[in-house]
N, C-alpha and C positions, 0 to 999 in steps of 0.2 A: 505494500500500501502506498502511495507515492504521501510526503510530509503536508502536503497540501490536504489533500483527502482524511488525512489524522485531523487534522487541525478539524477540520470541521465536522467529521465524527463524535469528536469528545467533544466538540463546544455544544452540539445542539444549537436551538436556538429556541431562545426568548429572544460675561461681555463687561469686561470691567467697566461700570458707567464713569465718564468724565465729569469735571466738574462745569455746571453750565452757567449761562448769565441767569439775570432776575427772571425774565422771559426768556422763550425760545420761539426762533421761527414758526409762524403761522397757529398762534396761541390767539384764541377765539378774545374778541372786546365786547363787553358789555358790562351789565350792571353789576356783577359775578367779581370777587375781588382775585384777579388776573393773577399775582404772586401765586410760584409757586411753590410746594412743600418742604418741609425741611432736606428733606431726602434731594440729593443733587438728583438732576434732571441733565442727561447727556440728548443733545438732539444733532450731534456733531454726526454727519456720512456715512463713517464707520462704525459707531453705535446701531444707527438705523439698520442700517443696510444687514448687519450678523444676525438683528430682532427679526429681520425681515424673511430669514431661511429656518430650515431644521431639516431632520434628517432626511426628511421624505423627500425634499428639493424636487417638489411639485410643485408647491403653492408658495407665490409671493407677496407677501402686506407688510408695507413698509410700514412702523408707528412713526407717532410725531414726535415722542420722545422716548428713551429706555431710563427705569429708575430702578437705582443698585440700594434696595434699604438693609438697611443691618442691625432692626429692630421689627420686631410685631406693632411696636408705637409708629414707626414710619410706614409701614404699610397700611394702617389704619389712617394716617395724616394723609398719606395720598390717595387713599379712596374719597377719602371724605371730601380732597379737595379736586378730584375727576369728576364726581359727581356733581359737582358744583357748577364744574366749566363743560357737564356733557360729555363726555370724555369715554369710551371705550378703555377697557384695561382688561389686561390677559398676563397671569403668573405663570414664569418660566423658567424649570430647571436646568434640566441638560438639554433640554431645546433636541429631544427624542422624538418626537412626534412626525407622523407619515403624511398627515396631509393640514397643515396650518392652524389646529387645534389652540397652539400658544402663539397666537399673533393678535394684534389687536390696529388692523388699519387704520391711519390718520390716528390714534390712541395712545395708550401708553403699554407698553410693556415693564412688569414685574421681573427685574431676572433677582432670582431667589439666592446670586451663586456667594453670597456673604452672611446669611443664614446656614451656616454647616456646622455648626455644635454638636459635642454628644454632651451633654448634662449631666448625666447620671446612669447610670450602671448597678440596677439591684439583683439579686438573685431570678425575680422574675419576671422582671421591665427593663427597658430601655430607656431614658428620655433624650428626642434628638430633634434638632432643628429640621426644618422641609426641604430644603437643601441640601444637606447633606446625602450623599450616595450611599444604595446599599454597600460598596465596597467601604467604602469608608466605617457605617454599622456595624457591617459582619469584624473588621479590623478591630476592632473597639470590643466586642463584644468576644468573640475569642482569645482575647488577650483575657479573659475572666472564666474561662471553658464556656461560654455561654452562646447561645445562636440561636435566631427570627426563625418561626417553624417553615416561612416558606419564605426562600429566596427568587426572587426571576434568576432566568440563565444569564441575563446581563446585567452585571451588579454594576454599571455607568449608568445605571437610572436613580435617580433624585427620589426619595422614601416622599413628598409631597406627591409627584407625580404619578408615580403608582399609586396611591393612594385615593386619588382622583378618579382611577377608571376598574381599578380592581387588583390589580396586582397576583399574576399568575405564575407557577412554577413547578418543577417538578415532584414535590411533595405535597400539590394541591387537595390532591384526592384523601389524603389522608388529615389535615389541618386548615382545607377551605381554603380562599385566597388570603392575601396579604391585610386585605379591608377587615377581614375577620378574627384579625390577630390584634387588634387598635384598641387598647384600653382606656384611654381619653385622646381630644384632639386642643388642644390650641386654635382659634380661629380667630380672623378679623372678614365680617359681614360684607357685601357691599355698600352698608352706610356706613361703614370703615369705624363698629362697633367691635371692644374687644371679645373673645368669648371664649371659655372651656367649658367643651361639653364631652360629654358622657355617655353610656347606658342611664345614671344614674342622677345626671342634671342635663338640661336642656336636650332629652332625648332625640325627642323629632328632630333636630336641627343636625346631630351626633349620625342621625340614621340617612339625613339627605346631602354632609357632604360626603360622607365614605360613597363612594364610586358615581359621584351623583356632578363631575366633567364640571369643577369648580363654577357651578352656578348660582350658588347663593351665598359665597364663603372660601376664602384662602387658606388652607393648611398654612400655618407658622413654624409647628411645632406637634408632635406627636410622642405620643407612650404606647410602645410595642410589647408585645410580649414576649418572651424568650425562653429556652429550653436548653437542657442539656445538652454542651458541643458531642456529635459523635467525635472517634476519632481518625476512624478511615471509610474511604467511599471504595468500593469495587463495583467497578461498572462492566457490564454485559451489555454485546448488542448479538442481534438472533435475528437471523437471514431468513426470508421465504421468498416465495416464486411467486406469490398475487397476496392481494389485499383480501381476499377472505380468509386465508391462511392465519394471516399476519393478525385480523381483528380476532379470530377465534381464539389464538394464543394468549392475547391481550386480554383478552375477556377470563380469561379463564387465572392468569395471574393475578388479575385484579382481583378477583372474588376470592383468592386462597391468598390474599396477601402477602406474596411471596416476598415482594421487594418496598422498601422504605422507597423510591421515586422510582416510577414510572411514566416512560413515555415511548415515541416512535416517529419515525415518520418515513415518506415516500421520496426517494430522492433519487434524479438524472443518473445513469448509470454509464453517462456517457456513449452507447452504441444508438442512441434513440428512445430507448427503454425506460425500466425505473425498474431502482430496487428496494424492495418494502424489508424496512427491520424494526426489530423491536429493542427499544433500547431502555435498560434498566438499571438502577444503582442500589446496594445496599449497602446498609450501614455498620462497622463492627469494630473491634478492639477489646483489650482489656485479654483475661485470660479465656472468652466464649470463643470456642472456635467454628470458621466460618462454613457450615455443609452444603459447599457448591454442588455437591452431587444430588442434593435436595431439593436446591434453588431451581436446578435446571429441568429436572427429571421429568421424563414427558413433552419436552418442548423439544424447537425445531435442532435438529442435531449439525448443523451447520450456525457455528455460534463461536467468538471471542470473546476474551478479557480485552476491555478497549483499552482500562485503566484500572492504576490501582494506587490511590493519592489519600497523604491526607486531607480532612473536609476542608480545610481552605484554602488547598491548591484545588480540588478537585472543583468548588464554586466561583473560584476564580479562571474556569479555564478557555471559558470566551473568549478572557482575555488575548487568548493568542489565534482563535482567528480575525478578533477584532486589528488587529497590528498586521498581520495580511491581508484585509480588505481595506487599510489606512495604505499602505504600501503599495500596493498596485492600484490605488483609485478609486474603487469600487465601494467605498465607504461615502465617496462624496458622490455617487450617482442616484438618479432617482429610486425610489423605494416604495414601487406601488403595492404596499400587502392588504393581504384582506387574512381578517382573523376574525372566527366563529366559533361557536359552537353547535354541535348538530345534536340529535336524539339519538341518544342511545339505541330505541328499539329499528329506526330505519336511516343509522349510521352507513354501515355496510353501502348500502343499497344509493344514497345521496353520494356519498365520497365518491364511490365508483363512477356515478354521472359525469362528474365534475373533473376527475384524472381524466377518462377518455377523451376531453374534449380541452386537454394541454401538453405539453409538450416539454422538456428542457427550455427551448429557447424563453419559454414564459416564466421563465425563472431564472437563468444564468446559470454556470456551473457550481457555483459555491450556493444557491437556493436551493431548499426545499419544501415539500408539502408535511406540514406536520400534523399528525394522526396519532388519535392514541382517548383508551375510555378513563375517565375518572369517575369517583363517587360523589355526589352532591350534597353527602349529609354533614360537612363538615364549612359548607358555604350557607351562611346567615345573614349576609347583607341586602338588607332591602332594596336597595338600587343596580343591585348586580344580577343581571336579567341571564337567565340559564333555563332550557327546557324544561319542563314540568316534569323530568324523570330524573330516577334514581343514578341512573348512568347516565354521561352525556361525554361527548367525543369532541376537544378541543380539534380544528382544523383549520390550519393556519396556512396561507400561500405566502410565501416568506422569498419574495423575487428579489435577486441580488444583481442587477442587470450588471451587463459586462459595458454599456458606454452608456453619457449621458442623454441619447438619442430623447428628446421633449416626443415627438410622436409617437414615440413608442409605449413611453409612460403614461399619453395621455391614452392611448390602445388599453393599454392594462386599468386604466381605473377605468374607464369605458364596463371593461367588462368585468373589473369588481362590481357593478352595478347589478350588473345582469343575473352576477354569480350568488349575490345577496339576497335578489327575489329570488330567484329559484329555491336556496335553502332559507330564507325568512318563511315563504310560500309551505314547506315539508319541514314547518314547526322548530326551523334551526334560531340561533340568536345571533347579533353582533357582537364579539368585542369591542367595543367602542375608542380602538386607536388605528381603528383601519384607512384606507383610501379609498376613501369617495364622498360621494355628495349626499345628503342627507339634510331634507327640509323638517321643519315643526314636523307636518303629519306623517312625517318616517318616524322623526323622534316619539310623537304621544303613541305609535302603533310598538314600537322598540320595548318602552316603559311599560306597554298596558296598564293593568291596574295599579301598579306604584306611581303612576303619572302626575296623579292627584298631591303625592307626598311632593315631589319635586316643583311641581306647580306654585303651590303652598307655601314652599320654602324661598321659594325665588321671589313670590307675591312680597312676603314678611320682610326678607331680610336682603334683596338686593331689586327694591321695586322701583328704580331707576335703569333695569335691565343695563347696567357696564358692563359686567362681569363676562369673559372668556365669550368673545362673540364670536370664537372661530368654530364652534358645537353648531350655529345658527339651529339652537333650540325652540327658542320662543322669538 
């Protein structure tokens, strides 16, 4: 196996503001106080251009200015001022959105890159600023022998960013999503009010903020659950002749709880076909031996041990793929990704139909289709929309094109819409970090019976409708 292929196999998939003048170019004039808030606003060309791009490299929306608040109080100050000025505001963590969701055209982008502190680590929890990356959180907690129960495959994402959408990882089948691990949130509403919310305090707002797409408040700090960190992770990749055989073994190991992490993928085989693989990890360490024979009993005889690493090294393995994609330029190409959940009852049928209409060129040589079952028992976040079944299948088209061809990206975005309509019609759900246009009616359909919760929270806590316009919810 080539080094590049091995990197992909093991990884899987998951601006500093400058000082501005007292007013900035294009400042609306009128009866309101035109003075900016205490936090400095940058309206220089470089800052605005950086905030007009994201990882998707598909949408470009240039803000009027960029603000880099250093405290929650400064976030509140900016939001009160922006509301007074009639300006839209979007919070930006690591800029890893794929379709302009963290942009605010002719508005204010809040770059949370200065809010990165780890405030406190206790045996069962960590208190961390929303702008911190999961890599930073993991480094800090591992030093204490602790770890968040759910980590995204890519640790370069910000805490606030993933909590705004859900945050899925290899252990989600056992523990739910990252939003299910939140004990408490410090937030700033669209009115510029600072609050602390939890299941016991401002519970409705707590439920509207987690996976609420930053529509009624911006997260500034989170208290997250921790568990004892595993010592080591051994990963296996099992190969199958077709999707049906892969699905059967995935369902079997899920039902038998054989592995601590379970994922899988359909990847281009380099000859115009597909390779079907189950990807699983088991935690071990101490004096208890690892019974590999029992783990693999009755499964495909075509398999390999992909890696055996310390937990921290395993969690960071995607960084190798990131380094490779940055070096060959593909990290900076458009990424028209589509992320969904299929019903377990017809996942094989729907996935087979979609895959039949794709080829390796639709994904790129480092792209993949992630496909695997997970239990929804631990998923308790009200606004996280999943098919109403105990077993669902994340089904994601992770496209990594070899070129920056805009026409190709536009075609893939249009195809995403067609595929989403097919998946939604079959009872599937969107994971809302996908590259496709959604109308307010689409979002109302997406949230279904939970739409009222989000709509009422928006009405109460962001009545001016200034927050996170990139989703086009309201």
